[in-house]
N, C-alpha and C positions, 0 to 999 in steps of 0.2 A: 151786627149788620150783615144782611144777606149778601152773598157774593153774586157778581154778575159779570157779563162780558159785553163790551160796547165796541162796535165796529163802525167806523166812519171813513170810507174811502174818499180821497180827495183828488180831483183833477183840476189843473190850472191851465187855462187858455190865455195866452198872452200875445199881444202884437196887434198890428194894424188890421182892422176888419174883423177881429174876433167877436166883438160885441154884436155884430149883425147876425152871427150864427146862433145867437141865444135861443131863438125860437125852435130851431131844429134840435138843439142840444137838450131842450127841456121836454120834448115830445114824450119820452118814455119815463119821465120822473113823476108825473102826476098832473093834476089840474088845478092845484092851489099852490101859491108861493107867498112867502113873507120876505119882503125886501127891507133890510135893516141898514140904515145909513146914519150919518151925522146930520146936524141941523142945517148946514149951509152949503158947503163946498160942492157936493154932488148935484144939488139942485141948481146952484149958480152956474155950473158948467153945462147944465142941460142933460146930464147923464141919467138922473132919476126919471125924468119924463120919457126919455128914449127907451130905458129899460122897461118901464111900465107899458109902453106902447108895443114893444116887441113881445112881451109876455101876453098881452091882450090879443095880439094878432095870432098867437099860437093857441088861443082858447084856454089860457092859464089865468085863473082869477088871482090877482095879486093884491096884497095888502101892504101898504107902506108904513113903516115905523121909522120915523126920522128924528128921534129924540135921544140919540146917543152922543 
């Protein structure tokens, strides 16, 4: 097997009002996103739709995969 290095920095934003910052946080990351969720909970709570709209308002093309 060929050796390799994989680097994936992680930033976690937690707390009231943090979701609304999603648009400005994604500005420098690119113009496409993959949102991966479970089948029911996030959609039932309205979070999936909210995230998709926030990404869209920031000109990010988002694809939803909700079969986890």
